[in-house]
TORFI-427259 format. One record per residue (C-alpha): residue number from 1; x, y, z; residue in one letter. Coordinates in Angstrom, 3 decimals, padded with zeros to 6 digits. Example, Ala and Ser with C-alpha at 12.3 -4.5 7.8 and 13.67 -1.06 7.14 Angstrom:
TORFI-427259
{node 1,{012.300,-004.500,007.800},"a"},
{node 2,{013.670,-001.060,007.140},"s"},
END
This chain:
TORFI-427259
{node 1,{019.379,-026.823,-031.947},"x"},
{node 2,{015.680,-025.955,-031.944},"x"},
{node 3,{014.422,-022.535,-032.985},"x"},
{node 4,{011.097,-021.625,-031.330},"x"},
{node 5,{009.238,-018.579,-032.653},"x"},
{node 6,{006.631,-017.329,-030.177},"x"},
{node 7,{004.170,-014.930,-031.816},"x"},
{node 8,{001.875,-012.614,-029.864},"x"},
{node 9,{-000.990,-011.619,-032.221},"x"},
{node 10,{-002.088,-008.877,-029.806},"x"},
{node 11,{001.190,-006.936,-030.130},"x"},
{node 12,{001.287,-003.716,-032.122},"x"},
{node 13,{-001.575,-002.166,-034.040},"x"},
{node 14,{-002.592,-005.306,-035.951},"x"},
{node 15,{-002.250,-009.084,-035.941},"x"},
{node 16,{000.852,-010.035,-037.987},"x"},
{node 17,{000.709,-013.791,-037.386},"x"},
{node 18,{000.162,-014.766,-041.031},"x"},
{node 19,{002.900,-012.469,-042.344},"x"},
{node 20,{005.430,-013.522,-039.696},"x"},
{node 21,{004.684,-017.233,-040.098},"x"},
{node 22,{005.309,-017.066,-043.843},"x"},
{node 23,{008.567,-015.184,-043.330},"x"},
{node 24,{009.770,-017.579,-040.620},"x"},
{node 25,{009.019,-020.656,-042.720},"x"},
{node 26,{010.802,-019.278,-045.774},"x"},
{node 27,{013.924,-018.216,-043.866},"x"},
{node 28,{014.231,-021.339,-041.729},"x"},
{node 29,{013.533,-023.832,-044.500},"x"},
{node 30,{016.140,-022.161,-046.695},"x"},
{node 31,{018.671,-022.712,-043.898},"x"},
{node 32,{017.546,-026.230,-042.998},"x"},
{node 33,{016.758,-025.249,-039.402},"x"},
{node 34,{014.730,-027.245,-036.893},"x"},
{node 35,{012.020,-024.706,-036.100},"x"},
{node 36,{008.558,-024.398,-034.571},"x"},
{node 37,{006.003,-021.585,-034.535},"x"},
{node 38,{003.748,-021.098,-031.525},"x"},
{node 39,{001.029,-018.457,-031.281},"x"},
{node 40,{-000.129,-017.173,-027.891},"x"},
{node 41,{-003.848,-017.082,-027.208},"x"},
{node 42,{-003.935,-015.326,-023.851},"x"},
{node 43,{-001.652,-013.535,-021.361},"x"},
{node 44,{000.912,-015.909,-019.904},"x"},
{node 45,{001.030,-018.196,-022.941},"x"},
{node 46,{004.413,-016.868,-024.093},"x"},
{node 47,{005.916,-017.635,-020.681},"x"},
{node 48,{004.406,-021.121,-020.661},"x"},
{node 49,{005.638,-021.910,-024.192},"x"},
{node 50,{009.144,-020.615,-023.449},"x"},
{node 51,{009.381,-022.537,-020.166},"x"},
{node 52,{008.221,-025.789,-021.773},"x"},
{node 53,{010.788,-025.428,-024.569},"x"},
{node 54,{013.616,-024.536,-022.176},"x"},
{node 55,{012.605,-027.244,-019.723},"x"},
{node 56,{013.411,-030.037,-022.195},"x"},
{node 57,{017.118,-029.420,-021.614},"x"},
{node 58,{017.789,-029.211,-025.361},"x"},
{node 59,{019.721,-026.298,-026.833},"x"},
{node 60,{017.023,-023.852,-027.887},"x"},
{node 61,{016.748,-020.344,-029.245},"x"},
{node 62,{013.553,-018.503,-028.382},"x"},
{node 63,{012.330,-015.679,-030.625},"x"},
{node 64,{009.872,-013.296,-028.923},"x"},
{node 65,{007.759,-011.992,-031.816},"x"},
{node 66,{005.843,-009.027,-030.422},"x"},
{node 67,{006.454,-005.975,-028.269},"x"},
{node 68,{008.353,-005.452,-025.029},"x"},
{node 69,{005.605,-007.223,-023.097},"x"},
{node 70,{006.030,-010.308,-025.286},"x"},
{node 71,{009.789,-010.220,-024.720},"x"},
{node 72,{009.137,-009.946,-020.974},"x"},
{node 73,{006.921,-013.046,-021.006},"x"},
{node 74,{009.502,-015.078,-022.931},"x"},
{node 75,{012.274,-013.892,-020.594},"x"},
{node 76,{010.207,-014.988,-017.579},"x"},
{node 77,{009.878,-018.449,-019.116},"x"},
{node 78,{013.562,-018.790,-020.041},"x"},
{node 79,{015.161,-017.323,-016.897},"x"},
{node 80,{017.359,-019.827,-015.109},"x"},
{node 81,{017.755,-022.198,-018.081},"x"},
{node 82,{021.351,-022.265,-019.298},"x"},
{node 83,{020.343,-024.179,-022.442},"x"},
{node 84,{018.009,-021.402,-023.651},"x"},
{node 85,{018.860,-018.137,-025.401},"x"},
{node 86,{016.344,-015.374,-026.158},"x"},
{node 87,{016.006,-012.611,-028.731},"x"},
{node 88,{013.396,-010.100,-029.846},"x"},
{node 89,{011.652,-009.956,-033.214},"x"},
{node 90,{010.138,-006.470,-032.786},"x"},
{node 91,{006.440,-006.163,-033.643},"x"},
{node 92,{005.217,-003.880,-030.858},"x"},
{node 93,{004.536,-000.194,-030.349},"x"},
{node 94,{007.740,000.677,-028.493},"x"},
{node 95,{010.266,-002.160,-028.918},"x"},
{node 96,{012.311,-000.353,-026.305},"x"},
{node 97,{014.718,-002.906,-024.869},"x"},
{node 98,{016.643,-003.409,-028.116},"x"},
{node 99,{017.412,000.328,-028.157},"x"},
{node 100,{020.398,-000.463,-025.943},"x"},
{node 101,{022.089,-001.513,-029.194},"x"},
{node 102,{023.803,000.910,-031.554},"x"},
{node 103,{021.729,-000.254,-034.555},"x"},
{node 104,{018.414,-001.574,-033.222},"x"},
{node 105,{016.902,-001.442,-036.708},"x"},
{node 106,{018.881,-004.621,-037.508},"x"},
{node 107,{016.462,-006.606,-035.325},"x"},
{node 108,{013.700,-005.852,-037.849},"x"},
{node 109,{015.607,-007.933,-040.401},"x"},
{node 110,{014.837,-011.431,-039.144},"x"},
{node 111,{017.562,-013.016,-041.235},"x"},
{node 112,{020.124,-011.119,-039.140},"x"},
{node 113,{019.002,-013.127,-036.108},"x"},
{node 114,{019.544,-016.387,-037.996},"x"},
{node 115,{022.921,-015.621,-039.589},"x"},
{node 116,{025.445,-016.586,-036.879},"x"},
{node 117,{024.306,-014.011,-034.258},"x"},
{node 118,{026.340,-012.718,-031.327},"x"},
{node 119,{025.321,-013.499,-027.760},"x"},
{node 120,{025.665,-011.807,-024.357},"x"},
{node 121,{024.745,-012.698,-020.783},"x"},
{node 122,{022.424,-010.040,-019.322},"x"},
{node 123,{021.307,-009.248,-015.792},"x"},
{node 124,{017.664,-009.570,-014.792},"x"},
{node 125,{015.501,-007.823,-012.216},"x"},
{node 126,{013.549,-010.177,-009.961},"x"},
{node 127,{010.106,-008.924,-008.933},"x"},
{node 128,{008.307,-011.557,-006.866},"x"},
{node 129,{007.889,-014.582,-009.125},"x"},
{node 130,{008.467,-012.464,-012.253},"x"},
{node 131,{011.485,-011.010,-014.027},"x"},
{node 132,{012.284,-007.855,-015.951},"x"},
{node 133,{015.104,-007.472,-018.438},"x"},
{node 134,{014.592,-003.769,-019.052},"x"},
{node 135,{012.929,-001.311,-016.641},"x"},
{node 136,{010.551,-001.609,-013.680},"x"},
{node 137,{008.687,001.391,-012.333},"x"},
{node 138,{006.033,002.554,-009.910},"x"},
{node 139,{004.246,005.901,-010.088},"x"},
{node 140,{002.929,008.184,-012.809},"x"},
{node 141,{005.026,006.548,-015.534},"x"},
{node 142,{003.830,003.049,-014.620},"x"},
{node 143,{000.228,004.220,-014.702},"x"},
{node 144,{000.853,005.856,-018.084},"x"},
{node 145,{002.773,002.958,-019.610},"x"},
{node 146,{000.329,000.275,-018.576},"x"},
{node 147,{-002.738,002.238,-019.720},"x"},
{node 148,{-001.335,003.286,-023.121},"x"},
{node 149,{-002.508,-000.025,-024.630},"x"},
{node 150,{-006.082,001.287,-024.452},"x"},
{node 151,{-005.245,003.890,-027.072},"x"},
{node 152,{-002.653,002.200,-029.318},"x"},
{node 153,{-005.175,000.745,-031.752},"x"},
{node 154,{-007.192,003.922,-032.219},"x"},
{node 155,{-007.176,005.150,-035.835},"x"},
{node 156,{-004.152,007.352,-036.663},"x"},
{node 157,{-002.663,006.852,-033.174},"x"},
{node 158,{001.011,005.812,-033.190},"x"},
{node 159,{002.804,004.072,-030.331},"x"},
{node 160,{004.164,007.418,-029.162},"x"},
{node 161,{000.727,008.984,-029.562},"x"},
{node 162,{-000.809,006.336,-027.300},"x"},
{node 163,{001.727,007.194,-024.586},"x"},
{node 164,{000.988,010.916,-024.998},"x"},
{node 165,{-002.762,010.386,-024.601},"x"},
{node 166,{-002.214,008.179,-021.555},"x"},
{node 167,{000.081,010.830,-020.036},"x"},
{node 168,{-002.548,013.564,-020.246},"x"},
{node 169,{-005.241,011.316,-018.754},"x"},
{node 170,{-003.066,010.232,-015.815},"x"},
{node 171,{-001.815,013.731,-015.044},"x"},
{node 172,{-005.415,014.825,-014.638},"x"},
{node 173,{-006.043,011.898,-012.275},"x"},
{node 174,{-003.168,012.858,-009.939},"x"},
{node 175,{000.626,012.903,-010.026},"x"},
{node 176,{002.066,011.706,-006.700},"x"},
{node 177,{001.514,008.949,-004.132},"x"},
{node 178,{002.860,008.186,-000.641},"x"},
{node 179,{005.546,005.482,-000.582},"x"},
{node 180,{008.030,004.077,001.926},"x"},
{node 181,{011.153,003.074,-000.010},"x"},
{node 182,{014.253,001.091,000.989},"x"},
{node 183,{017.205,001.178,-001.449},"x"},
{node 184,{020.014,-001.066,-000.200},"x"},
{node 185,{019.269,000.126,003.346},"x"},
{node 186,{018.665,003.821,002.542},"x"},
{node 187,{015.176,004.751,003.807},"x"},
{node 188,{012.895,007.248,002.047},"x"},
{node 189,{009.384,008.145,003.262},"x"},
{node 190,{007.138,010.719,001.576},"x"},
{node 191,{005.115,011.571,-001.470},"x"},
{node 192,{006.785,010.687,-004.759},"x"},
{node 193,{006.018,011.152,-008.437},"x"},
{node 194,{007.739,007.985,-009.588},"x"},
{node 195,{010.456,005.443,-008.979},"x"},
{node 196,{012.185,003.513,-011.733},"x"},
{node 197,{014.679,000.651,-011.554},"x"},
{node 198,{016.723,000.309,-014.732},"x"},
{node 199,{018.646,-002.567,-016.230},"x"},
{node 200,{018.079,-001.283,-019.785},"x"},
{node 201,{017.982,002.293,-021.047},"x"},
{node 202,{014.730,003.014,-022.855},"x"},
{node 203,{011.030,002.545,-022.133},"x"},
{node 204,{007.658,004.187,-022.607},"x"},
{node 205,{008.143,004.775,-026.325},"x"},
{node 206,{011.288,006.912,-026.015},"x"},
{node 207,{012.049,007.703,-022.348},"x"},
{node 208,{015.758,007.257,-021.525},"x"},
{node 209,{015.951,007.910,-017.773},"x"},
{node 210,{019.499,006.584,-017.225},"x"},
{node 211,{021.267,006.531,-020.611},"x"},
{node 212,{024.464,005.152,-019.053},"x"},
{node 213,{022.777,002.001,-017.676},"x"},
{node 214,{024.541,-001.240,-018.597},"x"},
{node 215,{022.569,-004.506,-018.752},"x"},
{node 216,{025.460,-006.685,-017.578},"x"},
{node 217,{027.305,-004.726,-014.862},"x"},
{node 218,{025.698,-006.388,-011.830},"x"},
{node 219,{024.005,-003.203,-010.614},"x"},
{node 220,{020.631,-001.532,-011.068},"x"},
{node 221,{020.230,002.178,-011.776},"x"},
{node 222,{017.500,003.676,-009.587},"x"},
{node 223,{015.855,007.081,-009.932},"x"},
{node 224,{013.399,008.500,-007.390},"x"},
{node 225,{011.462,011.672,-008.268},"x"},
{node 226,{009.922,013.575,-005.365},"x"},
{node 227,{006.492,015.172,-005.400},"x"},
{node 228,{006.155,017.835,-008.085},"x"},
{node 229,{003.341,020.189,-008.993},"x"},
{node 230,{001.321,020.089,-012.186},"x"},
{node 231,{003.153,023.236,-013.296},"x"},
{node 232,{006.574,021.671,-012.657},"x"},
{node 233,{005.916,018.231,-014.073},"x"},
{node 234,{006.353,019.042,-017.781},"x"},
{node 235,{009.865,020.455,-017.367},"x"},
{node 236,{010.983,017.783,-014.936},"x"},
{node 237,{009.589,014.847,-016.903},"x"},
{node 238,{011.073,016.365,-020.068},"x"},
{node 239,{014.576,016.249,-018.585},"x"},
{node 240,{013.902,012.836,-017.058},"x"},
{node 241,{012.885,011.549,-020.500},"x"},
{node 242,{016.184,012.775,-021.961},"x"},
{node 243,{018.315,011.256,-019.187},"x"},
{node 244,{019.208,014.668,-017.735},"x"},
{node 245,{018.338,013.726,-014.149},"x"},
{node 246,{021.637,015.184,-012.869},"x"},
{node 247,{020.281,018.667,-013.684},"x"},
{node 248,{017.458,018.160,-011.157},"x"},
{node 249,{019.167,017.423,-007.807},"x"},
{node 250,{016.350,019.088,-005.841},"x"},
{node 251,{013.798,016.681,-007.308},"x"},
{node 252,{015.637,013.535,-008.425},"x"},
{node 253,{017.780,011.122,-006.416},"x"},
{node 254,{020.002,008.627,-008.213},"x"},
{node 255,{021.235,005.361,-006.707},"x"},
{node 256,{023.194,002.380,-007.978},"x"},
{node 257,{021.864,-000.577,-006.038},"x"},
{node 258,{021.076,-004.264,-005.927},"x"},
{node 259,{017.721,-004.189,-004.163},"x"},
{node 260,{014.730,-001.839,-003.853},"x"},
{node 261,{011.664,-002.389,-001.668},"x"},
{node 262,{008.555,-000.184,-001.850},"x"},
{node 263,{005.517,-000.064,000.442},"x"},
{node 264,{002.427,001.653,-000.993},"x"},
{node 265,{-000.606,002.798,000.987},"x"},
{node 266,{-002.869,001.003,-001.480},"x"},
{node 267,{-002.354,-001.465,-004.298},"x"},
{node 268,{-000.365,000.242,-007.075},"x"},
{node 269,{000.339,-000.733,-010.641},"x"},
{node 270,{003.914,-001.918,-011.172},"x"},
{node 271,{005.380,-001.756,-014.674},"x"},
{node 272,{007.578,-004.695,-015.690},"x"},
{node 273,{008.758,-004.009,-019.243},"x"},
{node 274,{005.258,-002.830,-020.141},"x"},
{node 275,{003.509,-005.667,-018.307},"x"},
{node 276,{001.298,-004.671,-015.377},"x"},
{node 277,{001.269,-006.133,-011.884},"x"},
{node 278,{-000.557,-004.733,-008.838},"x"},
{node 279,{000.764,-004.806,-005.269},"x"},
{node 280,{001.068,-002.847,-002.026},"x"},
{node 281,{004.530,-004.218,-001.243},"x"},
{node 282,{007.043,-004.620,-004.043},"x"},
{node 283,{010.623,-005.883,-003.991},"x"},
{node 284,{012.794,-005.351,-007.063},"x"},
{node 285,{016.244,-006.877,-006.853},"x"},
{node 286,{019.088,-008.063,-009.017},"x"},
{node 287,{018.210,-011.657,-009.860},"x"},
{node 288,{020.551,-014.551,-009.194},"x"},
{node 289,{019.668,-015.819,-012.676},"x"},
{node 290,{021.161,-014.369,-015.852},"x"},
{node 291,{019.746,-014.457,-019.373},"x"},
{node 292,{021.483,-015.453,-022.583},"x"},
{node 293,{020.440,-012.907,-025.213},"x"},
{node 294,{021.433,-013.211,-028.881},"x"},
{node 295,{021.443,-010.386,-031.410},"x"},
{node 296,{022.579,-009.485,-034.949},"x"},
{node 297,{026.308,-009.977,-035.346},"x"},
{node 298,{028.470,-006.904,-034.897},"x"},
{node 299,{026.052,-004.768,-032.875},"x"},
{node 300,{027.346,-002.938,-029.785},"x"},
{node 301,{025.463,-002.263,-026.576},"x"},
{node 302,{028.013,-000.909,-024.095},"x"},
{node 303,{027.958,002.868,-023.592},"x"},
{node 304,{031.758,003.084,-023.499},"x"},
END
């Protein structure tokens, strides 16, 4: 089996390539593993590297060394390849997907990913030619999440701080947009604050919109928030962040679905696990492909 470590030097607040490479070499050589280290140089490299490795047909484990965006790129490259399994070596600002597990801190101990890890088969969200393993969204949260990178490397600004700055900026620029939405045949037409489609449970540096979401149940959890005022948004988003959407029936609609289509009046940013895409028409559906995901032995991810 080959072990391919894909490092994104742009993840997090600083480039950790040298540190990670030394750690990987020490751990893998001590175990006699067949390993390679690849470093991305531009967006899309992680997907290309993962697809090339998976496309050989050999049994391969792919280690996404970076943030949620890095994991997304590796997932997009590995999707559909039964011989490839993926994991996350967290080096980003949020590292949100692995928070589905009961002890996500174990992922920070790389040796735990090498010592006979467990494996699960997870659902994926298909968005055009791309995939998402965690959460897709359109609206104020997508605009916040995909602009937070501008602030994450400012002095004294944490990952959460970058999201907070981006939130204030985007609230000033306007909260709602007009969308036409189709959720498994249910039609919605109006002005909306946001729409999120969840396979995982956490994004945006700590938002947990649907805490009961399961990544392997064959359904997507969908929340649609109607237009809200600037005065209302803090309280509503606060409950949304905590997964208390059921307390807001006048503002939030919840669906369990397999397919969501959105038409926007103008090109809108779409968040795919922290990666940005722009489109007027977006289809987010449960993918035919599944993903093999490996993780430190003994961790749990089911809610019940």
